NUPA-810077 format. One record per residue: residue number from 1; residue in three letters; chain; x, y, z of N, C-alpha, C in turn. Coordinates in Angstrom, 3 decimals. Atoms other than C-alpha are relative to their C-alpha. Layout:
// residues N
<pt><nr>NUM</nr><rest>Ala</rest><kette>A</kette><n_c1>X</n_c1><n_c2>Y</n_c2><n_c3>Z</n_c3><ca_c1>X</ca_c1><ca_c2>Y</ca_c2><ca_c3>Z</ca_c3><c_c1>X</c_c1><c_c2>Y</c_c2><c_c3>Z</c_c3></pt>
...
***
This chain:
// residues 69
<pt><nr>1</nr><rest>Unk</rest><kette>A</kette><n_c1>-0.355</n_c1><n_c2>-0.798</n_c2><n_c3>-1.127</n_c3><ca_c1>-9.867</ca_c1><ca_c2>-7.796</ca_c2><ca_c3>-10.437</ca_c3><c_c1>-0.308</c_c1><c_c2>1.458</c_c2><c_c3>-0.319</c_c3></pt>
<pt><nr>2</nr><rest>Unk</rest><kette>A</kette><n_c1>0.372</n_c1><n_c2>-1.426</n_c2><n_c3>0.168</n_c3><ca_c1>-11.093</ca_c1><ca_c2>-4.209</ca_c2><ca_c3>-9.999</ca_c3><c_c1>0.974</c_c1><c_c2>0.839</c_c2><c_c3>0.733</c_c3></pt>
<pt><nr>3</nr><rest>Unk</rest><kette>A</kette><n_c1>-0.862</n_c1><n_c2>-0.968</n_c2><n_c3>-0.620</n_c3><ca_c1>-8.946</ca_c1><ca_c2>-1.270</ca_c2><ca_c3>-9.163</ca_c3><c_c1>-0.859</c_c1><c_c2>1.130</c_c2><c_c3>0.529</c_c3></pt>
<pt><nr>4</nr><rest>Unk</rest><kette>A</kette><n_c1>0.770</n_c1><n_c2>-1.132</n_c2><n_c3>-0.566</n_c3><ca_c1>-10.314</ca_c1><ca_c2>1.411</ca_c2><ca_c3>-6.807</ca_c3><c_c1>0.624</c_c1><c_c2>1.256</c_c2><c_c3>-0.539</c_c3></pt>
<pt><nr>5</nr><rest>Unk</rest><kette>A</kette><n_c1>-0.475</n_c1><n_c2>-1.218</n_c2><n_c3>0.627</n_c3><ca_c1>-9.964</ca_c1><ca_c2>4.605</ca_c2><ca_c3>-8.833</ca_c3><c_c1>-0.279</c_c1><c_c2>1.197</c_c2><c_c3>0.905</c_c3></pt>
<pt><nr>6</nr><rest>Unk</rest><kette>A</kette><n_c1>0.235</n_c1><n_c2>-1.252</n_c2><n_c3>-0.786</n_c3><ca_c1>-9.602</ca_c1><ca_c2>8.002</ca_c2><ca_c3>-7.161</ca_c3><c_c1>-1.256</c_c1><c_c2>0.718</c_c2><c_c3>-0.480</c_c3></pt>
<pt><nr>7</nr><rest>Unk</rest><kette>A</kette><n_c1>1.209</n_c1><n_c2>-0.729</n_c2><n_c3>0.368</n_c3><ca_c1>-12.856</ca_c1><ca_c2>9.916</ca_c2><ca_c3>-7.121</ca_c3><c_c1>-1.129</c_c1><c_c2>-0.934</c_c2><c_c3>-0.385</c_c3></pt>
<pt><nr>8</nr><rest>Unk</rest><kette>A</kette><n_c1>1.189</n_c1><n_c2>0.801</n_c2><n_c3>0.388</n_c3><ca_c1>-16.316</ca_c1><ca_c2>8.761</ca_c2><ca_c3>-8.072</ca_c3><c_c1>0.070</c_c1><c_c2>-0.314</c_c2><c_c3>-1.524</c_c3></pt>
<pt><nr>9</nr><rest>Unk</rest><kette>A</kette><n_c1>-0.146</n_c1><n_c2>0.452</n_c2><n_c3>1.343</n_c3><ca_c1>-16.343</ca_c1><ca_c2>6.778</ca_c2><ca_c3>-11.278</ca_c3><c_c1>-1.052</c_c1><c_c2>-1.035</c_c2><c_c3>-0.310</c_c3></pt>
<pt><nr>10</nr><rest>Unk</rest><kette>A</kette><n_c1>0.926</n_c1><n_c2>1.084</n_c2><n_c3>0.350</n_c3><ca_c1>-18.588</ca_c1><ca_c2>4.392</ca_c2><ca_c3>-13.196</ca_c3><c_c1>0.481</c_c1><c_c2>-1.339</c_c2><c_c3>0.441</c_c3></pt>
<pt><nr>11</nr><rest>Unk</rest><kette>A</kette><n_c1>-0.561</n_c1><n_c2>1.244</n_c2><n_c3>-0.451</n_c3><ca_c1>-16.228</ca_c1><ca_c2>1.671</ca_c2><ca_c3>-12.130</ca_c3><c_c1>-0.501</c_c1><c_c2>-0.395</c_c2><c_c3>1.396</c_c3></pt>
<pt><nr>12</nr><rest>Unk</rest><kette>A</kette><n_c1>0.542</n_c1><n_c2>0.300</n_c2><n_c3>-1.358</n_c3><ca_c1>-17.686</ca_c1><ca_c2>1.945</ca_c2><ca_c3>-8.594</ca_c3><c_c1>-1.332</c_c1><c_c2>-0.721</c_c2><c_c3>-0.066</c_c3></pt>
<pt><nr>13</nr><rest>Unk</rest><kette>A</kette><n_c1>1.345</n_c1><n_c2>0.544</n_c2><n_c3>0.102</n_c3><ca_c1>-21.093</ca_c1><ca_c2>0.909</ca_c2><ca_c3>-9.848</ca_c3><c_c1>-0.106</c_c1><c_c2>-1.303</c_c2><c_c3>-0.758</c_c3></pt>
<pt><nr>14</nr><rest>Unk</rest><kette>A</kette><n_c1>0.081</n_c1><n_c2>1.217</n_c2><n_c3>0.846</n_c3><ca_c1>-20.413</ca_c1><ca_c2>-1.757</ca_c2><ca_c3>-12.476</ca_c3><c_c1>0.061</c_c1><c_c2>-1.343</c_c2><c_c3>0.758</c_c3></pt>
<pt><nr>15</nr><rest>Unk</rest><kette>A</kette><n_c1>-0.030</n_c1><n_c2>1.326</n_c2><n_c3>-0.649</n_c3><ca_c1>-19.378</ca_c1><ca_c2>-4.644</ca_c2><ca_c3>-10.148</ca_c3><c_c1>-1.196</c_c1><c_c2>-0.300</c_c2><c_c3>0.878</c_c3></pt>
<pt><nr>16</nr><rest>Unk</rest><kette>A</kette><n_c1>1.114</n_c1><n_c2>0.283</n_c2><n_c3>-0.912</n_c3><ca_c1>-22.473</ca_c1><ca_c2>-4.182</ca_c2><ca_c3>-7.967</ca_c3><c_c1>-1.365</c_c1><c_c2>-0.227</c_c2><c_c3>-0.703</c_c3></pt>
<pt><nr>17</nr><rest>Unk</rest><kette>A</kette><n_c1>1.246</n_c1><n_c2>0.231</n_c2><n_c3>0.719</n_c3><ca_c1>-25.061</ca_c1><ca_c2>-4.623</ca_c2><ca_c3>-10.715</ca_c3><c_c1>-0.361</c_c1><c_c2>-1.494</c_c2><c_c3>0.148</c_c3></pt>
<pt><nr>18</nr><rest>Unk</rest><kette>A</kette><n_c1>0.451</n_c1><n_c2>1.391</n_c2><n_c3>-0.144</n_c3><ca_c1>-27.190</ca_c1><ca_c2>-7.798</ca_c2><ca_c3>-10.320</ca_c3><c_c1>0.574</c_c1><c_c2>-0.920</c_c2><c_c3>-1.112</c_c3></pt>
<pt><nr>19</nr><rest>Unk</rest><kette>A</kette><n_c1>-0.440</n_c1><n_c2>0.969</n_c2><n_c3>0.938</n_c3><ca_c1>-25.717</ca_c1><ca_c2>-10.863</ca_c2><ca_c3>-12.001</ca_c3><c_c1>1.437</c_c1><c_c2>0.138</c_c2><c_c3>-0.440</c_c3></pt>
<pt><nr>20</nr><rest>Unk</rest><kette>A</kette><n_c1>-1.416</n_c1><n_c2>-0.208</n_c2><n_c3>0.412</n_c3><ca_c1>-22.159</ca_c1><ca_c2>-9.548</ca_c2><ca_c3>-12.279</ca_c3><c_c1>0.893</c_c1><c_c2>-0.946</c_c2><c_c3>0.672</c_c3></pt>
<pt><nr>21</nr><rest>Unk</rest><kette>A</kette><n_c1>-0.895</n_c1><n_c2>0.861</n_c2><n_c3>-0.774</n_c3><ca_c1>-20.503</ca_c1><ca_c2>-11.509</ca_c2><ca_c3>-9.500</ca_c3><c_c1>-0.873</c_c1><c_c2>-0.808</c_c2><c_c3>0.985</c_c3></pt>
<pt><nr>22</nr><rest>Unk</rest><kette>A</kette><n_c1>0.748</n_c1><n_c2>0.828</n_c2><n_c3>-0.978</n_c3><ca_c1>-21.708</ca_c1><ca_c2>-14.393</ca_c2><ca_c3>-7.304</ca_c3><c_c1>0.532</c_c1><c_c2>0.254</c_c2><c_c3>1.417</c_c3></pt>
<pt><nr>23</nr><rest>Unk</rest><kette>A</kette><n_c1>-0.580</n_c1><n_c2>-0.139</n_c2><n_c3>-1.315</n_c3><ca_c1>-19.282</ca_c1><ca_c2>-13.662</ca_c2><ca_c3>-4.429</ca_c3><c_c1>0.880</c_c1><c_c2>1.269</c_c2><c_c3>0.041</c_c3></pt>
<pt><nr>24</nr><rest>Unk</rest><kette>A</kette><n_c1>-0.882</n_c1><n_c2>-1.124</n_c2><n_c3>-0.217</n_c3><ca_c1>-17.484</ca_c1><ca_c2>-10.661</ca_c2><ca_c3>-3.030</ca_c3><c_c1>1.058</c_c1><c_c2>-0.504</c_c2><c_c3>0.979</c_c3></pt>
<pt><nr>25</nr><rest>Unk</rest><kette>A</kette><n_c1>-1.089</n_c1><n_c2>0.437</n_c2><n_c3>-0.858</n_c3><ca_c1>-14.071</ca_c1><ca_c2>-11.528</ca_c2><ca_c3>-1.623</ca_c3><c_c1>0.878</c_c1><c_c2>1.192</c_c2><c_c3>0.354</c_c3></pt>
<pt><nr>26</nr><rest>Unk</rest><kette>A</kette><n_c1>-0.876</n_c1><n_c2>-1.134</n_c2><n_c3>-0.442</n_c3><ca_c1>-12.254</ca_c1><ca_c2>-8.888</ca_c2><ca_c3>0.455</ca_c3><c_c1>1.337</c_c1><c_c2>-0.545</c_c2><c_c3>0.303</c_c3></pt>
<pt><nr>27</nr><rest>Unk</rest><kette>A</kette><n_c1>-1.406</n_c1><n_c2>0.416</n_c2><n_c3>-0.210</n_c3><ca_c1>-8.508</ca_c1><ca_c2>-9.220</ca_c2><ca_c3>0.479</ca_c3><c_c1>0.659</c_c1><c_c2>1.138</c_c2><c_c3>0.835</c_c3></pt>
<pt><nr>28</nr><rest>Unk</rest><kette>A</kette><n_c1>-0.590</n_c1><n_c2>-1.048</n_c2><n_c3>-0.802</n_c3><ca_c1>-6.915</ca_c1><ca_c2>-7.298</ca_c2><ca_c3>3.353</ca_c3><c_c1>1.445</c_c1><c_c2>0.317</c_c2><c_c3>-0.425</c_c3></pt>
<pt><nr>29</nr><rest>Unk</rest><kette>A</kette><n_c1>-1.399</n_c1><n_c2>-0.324</n_c2><n_c3>0.293</n_c3><ca_c1>-3.592</ca_c1><ca_c2>-5.502</ca_c2><ca_c3>3.008</ca_c3><c_c1>0.926</c_c1><c_c2>-0.950</c_c2><c_c3>0.725</c_c3></pt>
<pt><nr>30</nr><rest>Unk</rest><kette>A</kette><n_c1>-0.942</n_c1><n_c2>0.872</n_c2><n_c3>-0.624</n_c3><ca_c1>-0.598</ca_c1><ca_c2>-7.690</ca_c2><ca_c3>3.723</ca_c3><c_c1>0.683</c_c1><c_c2>0.679</c_c2><c_c3>1.178</c_c3></pt>
<pt><nr>31</nr><rest>Unk</rest><kette>A</kette><n_c1>-0.810</n_c1><n_c2>-0.561</n_c2><n_c3>-1.100</n_c3><ca_c1>1.187</ca_c1><ca_c2>-7.194</ca_c2><ca_c3>7.029</ca_c3><c_c1>1.466</c_c1><c_c2>-0.001</c_c2><c_c3>-0.393</c_c3></pt>
<pt><nr>32</nr><rest>Unk</rest><kette>A</kette><n_c1>-1.397</n_c1><n_c2>-0.170</n_c2><n_c3>0.382</n_c3><ca_c1>4.902</ca_c1><ca_c2>-6.568</ca_c2><ca_c3>7.160</ca_c3><c_c1>0.650</c_c1><c_c2>-1.334</c_c2><c_c3>-0.343</c_c3></pt>
<pt><nr>33</nr><rest>Unk</rest><kette>A</kette><n_c1>-0.560</n_c1><n_c2>1.290</n_c2><n_c3>0.328</n_c3><ca_c1>5.802</ca_c1><ca_c2>-10.258</ca_c2><ca_c3>7.235</ca_c3><c_c1>-0.502</c_c1><c_c2>-0.494</c_c2><c_c3>-1.386</c_c3></pt>
<pt><nr>34</nr><rest>Unk</rest><kette>A</kette><n_c1>0.556</n_c1><n_c2>0.337</n_c2><n_c3>1.342</n_c3><ca_c1>3.474</ca_c1><ca_c2>-10.867</ca_c2><ca_c3>4.245</ca_c3><c_c1>0.664</c_c1><c_c2>0.732</c_c2><c_c3>-1.121</c_c3></pt>
<pt><nr>35</nr><rest>Unk</rest><kette>A</kette><n_c1>-0.647</n_c1><n_c2>-0.819</n_c2><n_c3>1.022</n_c3><ca_c1>4.982</ca_c1><ca_c2>-7.982</ca_c2><ca_c3>2.284</ca_c3><c_c1>1.395</c_c1><c_c2>-0.473</c_c2><c_c3>-0.216</c_c3></pt>
<pt><nr>36</nr><rest>Unk</rest><kette>A</kette><n_c1>-1.392</n_c1><n_c2>0.498</n_c2><n_c3>0.121</n_c3><ca_c1>8.499</ca_c1><ca_c2>-9.275</ca_c2><ca_c3>3.011</ca_c3><c_c1>0.001</c_c1><c_c2>-1.309</c_c2><c_c3>-0.796</c_c3></pt>
<pt><nr>37</nr><rest>Unk</rest><kette>A</kette><n_c1>0.115</n_c1><n_c2>1.242</n_c2><n_c3>0.733</n_c3><ca_c1>7.456</ca_c1><ca_c2>-12.723</ca_c2><ca_c3>1.770</ca_c3><c_c1>-0.260</c_c1><c_c2>0.207</c_c2><c_c3>-1.477</c_c3></pt>
<pt><nr>38</nr><rest>Unk</rest><kette>A</kette><n_c1>0.329</n_c1><n_c2>-0.355</n_c2><n_c3>1.392</n_c3><ca_c1>5.986</ca_c1><ca_c2>-11.191</ca_c2><ca_c3>-1.384</ca_c3><c_c1>1.221</c_c1><c_c2>0.577</c_c2><c_c3>-0.685</c_c3></pt>
<pt><nr>39</nr><rest>Unk</rest><kette>A</kette><n_c1>-1.191</n_c1><n_c2>-0.633</n_c2><n_c3>0.589</n_c3><ca_c1>9.147</ca_c1><ca_c2>-9.109</ca_c2><ca_c3>-1.980</ca_c3><c_c1>1.074</c_c1><c_c2>-1.057</c_c2><c_c3>-0.268</c_c3></pt>
<pt><nr>40</nr><rest>Unk</rest><kette>A</kette><n_c1>-1.011</n_c1><n_c2>1.069</n_c2><n_c3>0.214</n_c3><ca_c1>11.400</ca_c1><ca_c2>-12.171</ca_c2><ca_c3>-1.508</ca_c3><c_c1>-0.336</c_c1><c_c2>-0.849</c_c2><c_c3>-1.227</c_c3></pt>
<pt><nr>41</nr><rest>Unk</rest><kette>A</kette><n_c1>0.409</n_c1><n_c2>0.877</n_c2><n_c3>1.141</n_c3><ca_c1>9.371</ca_c1><ca_c2>-14.270</ca_c2><ca_c3>-3.983</ca_c3><c_c1>0.083</c_c1><c_c2>0.807</c_c2><c_c3>-1.283</c_c3></pt>
<pt><nr>42</nr><rest>Unk</rest><kette>A</kette><n_c1>0.002</n_c1><n_c2>-0.822</n_c2><n_c3>1.232</n_c3><ca_c1>9.020</ca_c1><ca_c2>-11.359</ca_c2><ca_c3>-6.456</ca_c3><c_c1>1.395</c_c1><c_c2>0.325</c_c2><c_c3>-0.524</c_c3></pt>
<pt><nr>43</nr><rest>Unk</rest><kette>A</kette><n_c1>-1.337</n_c1><n_c2>-0.378</n_c2><n_c3>0.417</n_c3><ca_c1>12.714</ca_c1><ca_c2>-10.624</ca_c2><ca_c3>-6.485</ca_c3><c_c1>0.958</c_c1><c_c2>-1.214</c_c2><c_c3>-0.114</c_c3></pt>
<pt><nr>44</nr><rest>Unk</rest><kette>A</kette><n_c1>-0.858</n_c1><n_c2>1.169</n_c2><n_c3>0.115</n_c3><ca_c1>14.053</ca_c1><ca_c2>-14.211</ca_c2><ca_c3>-6.440</ca_c3><c_c1>0.436</c_c1><c_c2>-0.158</c_c2><c_c3>-1.413</c_c3></pt>
<pt><nr>45</nr><rest>Unk</rest><kette>A</kette><n_c1>-0.547</n_c1><n_c2>0.108</n_c2><n_c3>1.337</n_c3><ca_c1>16.292</ca_c1><ca_c2>-14.728</ca_c2><ca_c3>-9.420</ca_c3><c_c1>0.170</c_c1><c_c2>1.303</c_c2><c_c3>-0.727</c_c3></pt>
<pt><nr>46</nr><rest>Unk</rest><kette>A</kette><n_c1>-0.166</n_c1><n_c2>-1.335</n_c2><n_c3>0.557</n_c3><ca_c1>16.359</ca_c1><ca_c2>-11.007</ca_c2><ca_c3>-10.025</ca_c3><c_c1>1.255</c_c1><c_c2>0.606</c_c2><c_c3>0.521</c_c3></pt>
<pt><nr>47</nr><rest>Unk</rest><kette>A</kette><n_c1>-1.263</n_c1><n_c2>-0.594</n_c2><n_c3>-0.491</n_c3><ca_c1>19.754</ca_c1><ca_c2>-9.302</ca_c2><ca_c3>-9.883</ca_c3><c_c1>-0.279</c_c1><c_c2>1.288</c_c2><c_c3>0.749</c_c3></pt>
<pt><nr>48</nr><rest>Unk</rest><kette>A</kette><n_c1>0.059</n_c1><n_c2>-1.280</n_c2><n_c3>-0.739</n_c3><ca_c1>20.053</ca_c1><ca_c2>-6.559</ca_c2><ca_c3>-7.264</ca_c3><c_c1>1.212</c_c1><c_c2>0.091</c_c2><c_c3>0.877</c_c3></pt>
<pt><nr>49</nr><rest>Unk</rest><kette>A</kette><n_c1>-1.205</n_c1><n_c2>-0.279</n_c2><n_c3>-0.807</n_c3><ca_c1>22.732</ca_c1><ca_c2>-4.972</ca_c2><ca_c3>-5.133</ca_c3><c_c1>-0.133</c_c1><c_c2>-0.721</c_c2><c_c3>1.341</c_c3></pt>
<pt><nr>50</nr><rest>Unk</rest><kette>A</kette><n_c1>-0.062</n_c1><n_c2>0.674</n_c2><n_c3>-1.296</n_c3><ca_c1>23.797</ca_c1><ca_c2>-6.659</ca_c2><ca_c3>-1.906</ca_c3><c_c1>-0.588</c_c1><c_c2>0.859</c_c2><c_c3>1.103</c_c3></pt>
<pt><nr>51</nr><rest>Unk</rest><kette>A</kette><n_c1>0.457</n_c1><n_c2>-0.897</n_c2><n_c3>-1.054</n_c3><ca_c1>22.832</ca_c1><ca_c2>-3.603</ca_c2><ca_c3>0.144</ca_c3><c_c1>-1.517</c_c1><c_c2>0.268</c_c2><c_c3>-0.035</c_c3></pt>
<pt><nr>52</nr><rest>Unk</rest><kette>A</kette><n_c1>1.453</n_c1><n_c2>-0.152</n_c2><n_c3>0.054</n_c3><ca_c1>19.147</ca_c1><ca_c2>-3.794</ca_c2><ca_c3>-0.819</ca_c3><c_c1>-0.609</c_c1><c_c2>-0.734</c_c2><c_c3>1.190</c_c3></pt>
<pt><nr>53</nr><rest>Unk</rest><kette>A</kette><n_c1>0.584</n_c1><n_c2>0.529</n_c2><n_c3>-1.213</n_c3><ca_c1>17.205</ca_c1><ca_c2>-4.328</ca_c2><ca_c3>2.398</ca_c3><c_c1>-1.511</c_c1><c_c2>-0.207</c_c2><c_c3>-0.219</c_c3></pt>
<pt><nr>54</nr><rest>Unk</rest><kette>A</kette><n_c1>1.374</n_c1><n_c2>0.290</n_c2><n_c3>0.237</n_c3><ca_c1>13.920</ca_c1><ca_c2>-6.060</ca_c2><ca_c3>1.595</ca_c3><c_c1>-0.865</c_c1><c_c2>0.217</c_c2><c_c3>1.232</c_c3></pt>
<pt><nr>55</nr><rest>Unk</rest><kette>A</kette><n_c1>0.723</n_c1><n_c2>-0.201</n_c2><n_c3>-1.259</n_c3><ca_c1>12.877</ca_c1><ca_c2>-5.830</ca_c2><ca_c3>5.245</ca_c3><c_c1>-0.351</c_c1><c_c2>1.491</c_c2><c_c3>0.129</c_c3></pt>
<pt><nr>56</nr><rest>Unk</rest><kette>A</kette><n_c1>0.268</n_c1><n_c2>-1.431</n_c2><n_c3>-0.051</n_c3><ca_c1>13.232</ca_c1><ca_c2>-2.050</ca_c2><ca_c3>5.112</ca_c3><c_c1>-1.051</c_c1><c_c2>0.405</c_c2><c_c3>-0.977</c_c3></pt>
<pt><nr>57</nr><rest>Unk</rest><kette>A</kette><n_c1>1.059</n_c1><n_c2>-0.280</n_c2><n_c3>1.012</n_c3><ca_c1>11.134</ca_c1><ca_c2>-1.924</ca_c2><ca_c3>1.910</ca_c3><c_c1>-1.339</c_c1><c_c2>-0.479</c_c2><c_c3>0.564</c_c3></pt>
<pt><nr>58</nr><rest>Unk</rest><kette>A</kette><n_c1>1.258</n_c1><n_c2>0.532</n_c2><n_c3>-0.538</n_c3><ca_c1>8.488</ca_c1><ca_c2>-4.111</ca_c2><ca_c3>3.569</ca_c3><c_c1>-0.578</c_c1><c_c2>0.884</c_c2><c_c3>1.099</c_c3></pt>
<pt><nr>59</nr><rest>Unk</rest><kette>A</kette><n_c1>0.495</n_c1><n_c2>-0.890</n_c2><n_c3>-1.037</n_c3><ca_c1>8.332</ca_c1><ca_c2>-1.779</ca_c2><ca_c3>6.560</ca_c3><c_c1>-0.506</c_c1><c_c2>1.336</c_c2><c_c3>-0.568</c_c3></pt>
<pt><nr>60</nr><rest>Unk</rest><kette>A</kette><n_c1>0.336</n_c1><n_c2>-1.281</n_c2><n_c3>0.600</n_c3><ca_c1>8.119</ca_c1><ca_c2>1.317</ca_c2><ca_c3>4.317</ca_c3><c_c1>-1.286</c_c1><c_c2>-0.043</c_c2><c_c3>-0.859</c_c3></pt>
<pt><nr>61</nr><rest>Unk</rest><kette>A</kette><n_c1>1.062</n_c1><n_c2>0.106</n_c2><n_c3>0.919</n_c3><ca_c1>5.320</ca_c1><ca_c2>0.003</ca_c2><ca_c3>2.148</ca_c3><c_c1>-1.303</c_c1><c_c2>-0.519</c_c2><c_c3>0.644</c_c3></pt>
<pt><nr>62</nr><rest>Unk</rest><kette>A</kette><n_c1>1.124</n_c1><n_c2>0.483</n_c2><n_c3>-0.816</n_c3><ca_c1>2.623</ca_c1><ca_c2>-0.531</ca_c2><ca_c3>4.818</ca_c3><c_c1>-1.348</c_c1><c_c2>0.265</c_c2><c_c3>-0.619</c_c3></pt>
<pt><nr>63</nr><rest>Unk</rest><kette>A</kette><n_c1>1.300</n_c1><n_c2>-0.245</n_c2><n_c3>0.589</n_c3><ca_c1>-0.187</ca_c1><ca_c2>0.960</ca_c2><ca_c3>2.702</ca_c3><c_c1>-0.029</c_c1><c_c2>-0.402</c_c2><c_c3>-1.451</c_c3></pt>
<pt><nr>64</nr><rest>Unk</rest><kette>A</kette><n_c1>-0.028</n_c1><n_c2>0.375</n_c2><n_c3>1.429</n_c3><ca_c1>0.784</ca_c1><ca_c2>-0.460</ca_c2><ca_c3>-0.659</ca_c3><c_c1>-0.740</c_c1><c_c2>-1.299</c_c2><c_c3>-0.290</c_c3></pt>
<pt><nr>65</nr><rest>Unk</rest><kette>A</kette><n_c1>0.581</n_c1><n_c2>1.224</n_c2><n_c3>0.488</n_c3><ca_c1>-1.077</ca_c1><ca_c2>-3.049</ca_c2><ca_c3>-2.642</ca_c3><c_c1>0.584</c_c1><c_c2>-0.327</c_c2><c_c3>-1.316</c_c3></pt>
<pt><nr>66</nr><rest>Unk</rest><kette>A</kette><n_c1>-0.469</n_c1><n_c2>0.359</n_c2><n_c3>1.334</n_c3><ca_c1>-0.368</ca_c1><ca_c2>-4.885</ca_c2><ca_c3>-5.863</ca_c3><c_c1>-0.570</c_c1><c_c2>0.909</c_c2><c_c3>-1.028</c_c3></pt>
<pt><nr>67</nr><rest>Unk</rest><kette>A</kette><n_c1>0.598</n_c1><n_c2>-0.950</n_c2><n_c3>0.910</n_c3><ca_c1>-2.543</ca_c1><ca_c2>-2.266</ca_c2><ca_c3>-7.492</ca_c3><c_c1>0.534</c_c1><c_c2>1.400</c_c2><c_c3>0.130</c_c3></pt>
<pt><nr>68</nr><rest>Unk</rest><kette>A</kette><n_c1>-0.601</n_c1><n_c2>-1.332</n_c2><n_c3>-0.260</n_c3><ca_c1>-0.469</ca_c1><ca_c2>0.665</ca_c2><ca_c3>-6.176</ca_c3><c_c1>1.032</c_c1><c_c2>0.207</c_c2><c_c3>-1.101</c_c3></pt>
<pt><nr>69</nr><rest>Unk</rest><kette>A</kette><n_c1>-0.973</n_c1><n_c2>-0.298</n_c2><n_c3>1.019</n_c3><ca_c1>1.248</ca_c1><ca_c2>2.039</ca_c2><ca_c3>-9.194</ca_c3><c_c1>-0.231</c_c1><c_c2>1.350</c_c2><c_c3>-0.558</c_c3></pt>
***
């Protein structure tokens, strides 16, 4: 998996060289329902306070990806 780095970098050119990859698969950002499902699965079995609202977090993270860190 490649991470889109800010600014122009050599990482932008490496994946496009011939023979590197057979297929390009674009994965769109998850919608709110998808983000909520991801949050539920990611936090299952994880201790957290009762007032944590995963729905609110899903609504607030509309531009986040798994690579956003």
